[in-house]
C-alpha positions, 0 to 999 in steps of 0.5 A: 499511507501518507506517502501513498496519498501524498506522493504516489497518487499525484505522480501516477495519474491514478486515484482511489476507487472507493473500495476497501484497502487491505494490509497484508503481512505474509511473513507472520512471526517476523519482526518489522526490523528483520531484513526479509520482513515485508508487508503489502498495501492493496488499494483499489485504484482507477485511472483519472 
């Protein structure tokens, strides 16, 4: 989250649109240290 707000938003020309944020963990049951583990962060955005 910190990198999204401090690095990605300033570098892309987008900003948060004010909607809800979602964290998705599609590989339920895997450990975060597993090589094929992944999660997704969905943030509603708008162009500045």
